[in-house]
N, C-alpha and C positions, 0 to 999 in steps of 0.2 A: 296736708292737701290744702292748694290756694283757697282763701274763702268765694265762695259764689256770689255769683252778682246777678242780681235782679231788676228789671227794669219794669217801672211802674208806667203805665201810661191811661190819665187822668187827667179831664180838664177841669174838675172840682178840686179847685185847691186844699178845700180842710180834709177832703177825701185825699188828695194828691199826699200832704203833708203829714197826714195822722198814719199815713200806710210808709213812709219813708223813716218817719220816727219810729214805728214798732217794727217792723222788718230789720231798720239801720242797726237793732241791738245786735245781731244775729248773722246780718247779710253786708257785702255793698251793694248799694242802693243809689240808682240813678233815674232819673223819671224825664217825661215828654208829657204835652197837655194835648197830643193830637196825635194820628197814625202817620203824618207827613213828619213831624218832629222826631216818634219812636223811630223811623227809617234813616233819618239821618244821625240817631244813636249808635242804631244797631250800626251800620257801614261804619264807625268807628270803633265800636266796640262789641261782640255778639254774645248777648249774655246767656245763663244759664236758664232764666226763666222768666217771664214774660208775664204779669201781672196787667189786665187791660180793662178798661169801660169797653162798653159799645156804644153807647151815644154820643157822639163827638164832635166838633166843627170840622172842618178839611177834607178831613179822612177817620171815617166809624171804625170801631173794631173789627167788624166781617171785611172789609176792605184793607185793613193792616195786616190779619190774619191769611187773609186771602195771596197779598203779594210777598207775604213771608213763605210761606207754603210754594210759590212760583219759582224760588232760589233754592237749587240743593244746600246750600252753605248755612238756610236758617230755617230750613223747613222743619226741621227735628227740636227743635227749642220745645219743651214744654211750653202750654198757653193755658192761663185761667182767664177768662172773661169774669167779669165783675159789673156787673149792671142792676140797675135799677125794673129792669124788663123780665117782670119774672113769667110771661105766656111762656105755654107749650110748645109751639112755633119758632121763638128765637130759641130754644134749647136743643130742639131738632135741628137748627142752620149750624149751630154750633159744634154738636156731634158732629155733622155729615161733612163739616168741614177739617175736622179733627183737632178741635178743643180739647184739653185733657181734664179743664175741671169747668166747673160754671157757678159762681156763688152770686145770690141776690143778696141786695143791697134795702135794709139795713142787714148787715153782716155781725156774725159774733168772729171778734180776732182771734181768740184762741184755736177758734175750728179753722179758719183762713190759716193761721201759724201750721195747725198739724198740717192741713192738705200741702201746703209750699213745701215741709220738711220731707212727707212722706213723695211728693215729687223728684224731689233732689236726689233722694236716694235711690230712687231709680234712676236716675242719670247716671249717677256716681256708679250703682252697680252694671249698666248697661257699658260704660266709657271703660270700665277694669273689664270687663267680658271681653270686649272691643279689642284693648288692650293687650289681653294677653294670647286674643288668636292672632294675631297683627304679629306679635314681640315671639310666639312658636314659630311662626311662618320666617321669619325672619333669622330666627337660630338654626334652624332647618337648611337656610341657603348658605349660611356663615361656615356648616361643618360639612365633611364628605358622609357618603354614605358608608363607605368601605374604606381601607388603609391600603397601602400597596404589601403585595406577597412576596418575597426575596426569599428562595433557596439560602440556607445558614444564616438566617437574620431573623428576630423578632421583630414585630413593631406592633405595641400596644399605645393605645389612643382613650381618653376618658375627658369629657367636657359637661360640667354640669351649672346650672344657671341658678342665681340666687333669685327666686322672686322672678321679676321681671327684667333684670339680668342689664349686661351691657354690650361692649362692644367686642367681643373677644371673639379671634376668629383663624381658623385652620382652614389649611388646602393642602394639594399636593396635586404635582403635574409629573406626569414620565416624558421625558425626552425620547427621542428617535435612539439614541444611544444605549437606552437601559437603564439610565442612572435618575435620577428623582430631584423635582424643585419641590423642598418644604416651606409651607407659608405660615408663620406663627406672628399673630398680633393682637392689639388693643388700643383700639381708637380710644381716646380720653370720651370720658362724660359716662354716663347711667342711664337706662331707660330706652324706650323707643328713639328716642333720636341718637344715641352711641350707636344701636344696631343699625337705624339706618346709613347714617356714616360709617360705618362698620364697612355695610354690603356696595356701598356704591366706591369704597376703598377698594374692597376685594375684587369687585368688578375691573377696575384701573390694574392692580396688579395681575389679574389673569389675562388680561388684554395684552400688556407689558412682557410677560412672558411669551406669551405667543409669539409677538413682533420680534423680539430682542434675542431670542434666542438661538435664530439663523444666526447669528451673528458671534454671540457669545456666552458662554456659560459662568460666567463672572456674575455671583450675586451682589457684587459691590455696584457694578455699572448697572446693573438693575435698580437697586435702591437708589442711586442718584438721580435715573430718570424719574419714579415714582416721587421722589422729593420734590423735581422740578414739577411735576405735575398739579401736587398736593398746591404749591404756592400758586400757579398759573390759574386754574381750576377756578370759577364765581361761585360755585356750589360748596367744595372742597377746602376753600383758600384759608379757613379760618378751623381747618381739621388739624388736631395732632393725633401721630400715633407711634409707638413703640412698635418695632419690627424686628421679626429675627427670619431672615430667610437662608436656607441651606441649600447646598446640591451635594445630593449622596450619590456617591457612585460606588455600587454594591460589587462592581470586578474590581475594581482600584483599592476598595474598603478603605474609603476615605469622604470625609464631609468638608465640604468647603462652606466657611457662610460669612456674613456679615451681620452686623448685630446695630440696631438703630436705636440703642436706649432702651431695649426689651431686658426683662431679668434676663441674668445672662445662668445660662446651661450650667448642669450639671454633668463630668463625665465620671463614668465609674467602670473602677479595672481592680482586679483582685489586692491590689496595693492599697484603696480606698479610693475616696470623694476628692474630687477637686473643683472648684470654680471656672467655668473657663471666662477669661479676664477680659477679653477684646470686646470691643464697645463702642461706637459714637453717637454723634446725637441724635435725636428723634426726629422722627421726618416732620415736615411742614413748616420750622422752626426758620431756618436760613437758608438762602436760596444759595449760598457758596459751599452750603458745607459740603463736606465729603467723604467717601465711604470707602476702607478696603476690610480686603479678604483675611480671612486667616483658615486653615487648612490643617484636622484630624486625621491622623490616624486612627483606625479603627479595628485595634488586636482581637485576637480571640477572646470570649469572655468580655468586651470592653462595651458597654453601656452608655447613651448619653440621655440627657434626660431635660428637656425644655416644659416651659409651663407660664403661665400669665400671673399676677401679682396676686390674685386672691389666694392664690397657697402663701406667698409668703408673706401676707397679710393676717391669716389666722391669729387671733389673740392667744394667748399662752396665759399657761395656770400662773404664772408672775407676773404677768399684767403686760408684758410686754407683745411683741409680733414675734412670727415663728422665726420672720428674718431670713437671709441666706444663711446663715449659721445653721440655723434649725432643718434648713432644707437642705444641708448638706447631710444631718441626723439622721433623719427619715430617709432618704434616700439610700442611703448606707444600710436601713435598718432594712428595705425594702430589695437591694441587690440579692440576687439567689433566690428567688421566692417563685413559684409557678405562677403566681397570679400578681406581678410587681406592682401594679396600678392600685389595687385594692389592699395591699402592706402597706405603701405608702401613703393613702389616705388614713389606714387605719391608724399607722405611726403617729400621723400629723395631728390628727384626731386625739388620742392618749394623752398633746402636751398641752392639751386646751381644756376650758370648761362648758365649751360649746359641742352640740351633738352633731351639727355641722358646721360646713364653709359658712362664714359670714360673706362670701361675694363669688362673682363667676369663679370658676378654676377651668383648667385649660392643659392638660398636660400629654406629652406626647414622649412615650420610652420605646426610643430604638437600641437596638443590643443585637452583635455580632455573636453568634453560637462559638461554643468552644472548638 
């Protein structure tokens, strides 16, 4: 976790430098001599905690704290008053305006350090809970509530986020002709930032599909349009994504796909597994990038397995990662199972010293019945 930043607001230079010296051993510390200077510093960088005197020239501590309370971007900053005023009215005024702690001069430095540490721990806990809640909300929006149900086919889907997770996404859209577009992607990055970009990216994909499916069912044509939008959009112009877009026609038993640098799927038949090799450049890199379609015939008992890189990057007992060869092996082990995704994960973890996956995993298993 990044080093916490503390702003000290104190007009007494001796006290100010003492606090900066002692707190600077544990935190990043910057200072101001009064409330006005403090607001200027906060405009440049919002601290994780403020320690402020009350009696100061130009703008006192109460006026500073009131100004911060009026701004939604700063009202939740933990605030400690440090002052020579020990009378009860001052304490009551501080409590009424949301001050987190109140320490009178002369103060015990170890006590102050202990209170600072406690407040920052509370901030970390609050932030972790908030991040987790936002992360869960984004994850829910990046994944469907159900999967297609088609006679003669099995459709299995599994997603698991590691800790806060990243930008894995999956979606499907049914066309008017009874075929399906399957979207699997991985927006580069980890944590909430990747989830936010993945959600924005998926919104683009959904909108593009809705518009372009009136004219074409080519995944490559959709891919080209999405790539152009990524490069033109000011929010997403620095976003890169691997992307697998598949058009599944159950009636014709075909699957046409375009792959923009995503993990290459596995095709499983009774003769064994093979890597579906076709892949183009990832999205968001070049305006001139071109994408092409490839079509697979889904014979009886044929399964297609698509996944994100959390599966390939599982550490194995020999010190390497599972990789494509390992994915071929574990999908072959799972082929024929009544619960293929569970069997696949068990086979992968059997090759690892880990009890679970070390990154997000997302797996789609589409199989035509005998």
